[in-house]
C-alpha positions, 0 to 999 in steps of 0.5 A: 500500500502506498504511503507518505511519511508524516515528516514529508507532510510537515516539510511540504505543508510547512507545519509547526510541530506542537509536540516535538517530544513525540517521534514522528519519523515512523508515522505514515499516512495511507489515505488521501482523505481527511477528517474533521472530528466535529462529531467525535468532539460531540461524543459520536464515534461510530464510523470514525475513520481514525487512520485519516489525517485529522483537522481542527478548524475554527468551528471544532476549536470554538466547540472545544473551548465551550466544554467543561474541564471534566467533559474535555478530559472525557472526550479527549481521552476517548478520541486519543485512544484511537490510532490517529496519525496526527491532528492539525490545527488551522489558523495558527490555533493552539490546543488547550493544556488538557488537549496537549496533555492527553495527546502527549499521554497517548503519543498523538502528534499535534501540528499547526498551520497558518492556512485557513481550514478550507485552503489547507484541506484543499491543498493537502487532499490534492497533494495526497491524492497524487502521492497515494494514487494507484501507480503502475510502471509502463514501458514507453516515453512520455513527452509534453507536446504543445501542452498535451501529454503524449505517451509513446509506446512500442517494442524495444528498439522501434524508435521511441527514444529517437522520436522523443529526442527529435521532439525535444530538439523541436522545443518540446519537453521530455518527462521520462524515457524507457519507464513511465510511472503512471498514477491515477489521481482521478477517474479522468486523469492519469499523471506520468512521471519518471523514476528518480534514477532515470529522470532526464536521461534518454538511452540511444542505441549506439550512443548510450545514455544522454542527459537531456537537461544538461544538453538542452537546458532546464526548459527541455524537461518536465517532472510530471505530465498528464497523459492525454493520448497514446501513440503506439509505434508498430512495424508496417504490415502491408496486409493490415488496414490502418485508419486513414480518416480518424472518424472513430477514436481508438482507446487503450486503458491504464488503471481503468482510465481510457486514453485515446490511442493511435497506432502508427506504422513505422517504415523508412522515411517516416518522420516520427516527430512530425507525426507526434506533433500533428497528432498532439495538435489534432487532439487539441483541436478536437478538445476545442471542438473542431474535428477535421475528419468530421469536417471532411465527412460533412463536406462529402455529404453536402457535395453528394446532396447537392449532386443529387439535387442537380440530378433531380432537376435535370 
């Protein structure tokens, strides 16, 4: 199961540790969801998901202040018996002495942030969704072409890396070569990134390893990119029918998400970089509402209709 260390969250979100006595190095977050324990403060612990990151906002804080000392000890004691990874106070609010004492007794870390509750919740959920998203590794090359994430796949040695290098030379950006880590951050979005070991490197047969960032500059690389389309390179088969109009989209599936896929036959003389650029630009046009294949089909239909009208008049 994917997890993120609490230490990493504290660094990323710039949180203040209110309980430095507690060792947080071994605590890990396994869920991208959060919980605001308002009902728990009122004494309702049914269906309490303690494994989530707990957030105290202004409403919870003011309610806690209204409790009597006896009720605080009772509620806080019951809350802290659960295996809570940490509790974050927003708006720089600080826990009362009883809450702090109970947290230290049960070894529950308390943190604080300057951000408002809603902005902190939005930021931490978005970040955890990416870090804890289901992840697979696929063989291919991911390039940012005109803002579209193009995943180039195909058999080893077919020319994926060479196509990516040509795209970089034409001003586009490399995300990763050879191994692409895909994360499903939502039902509509796949994010691709490079393993730390091979980040910014391309392997060219006959030459070896090339450092793209060192050769072409920081503007030639990118750390992550949404995958918008797949280009699958394959050897030319003269007996196979290839799509020449593009009226119907073909799809491939990763982690349950459907991605537009184009099968591109390879033979000597074909410029793969220009094909990838054209596919990306055409995909952008379709997202903006213009489909060239549909436009051609409409023109042909209109032409046939006019011809039938003229033949009828004769």
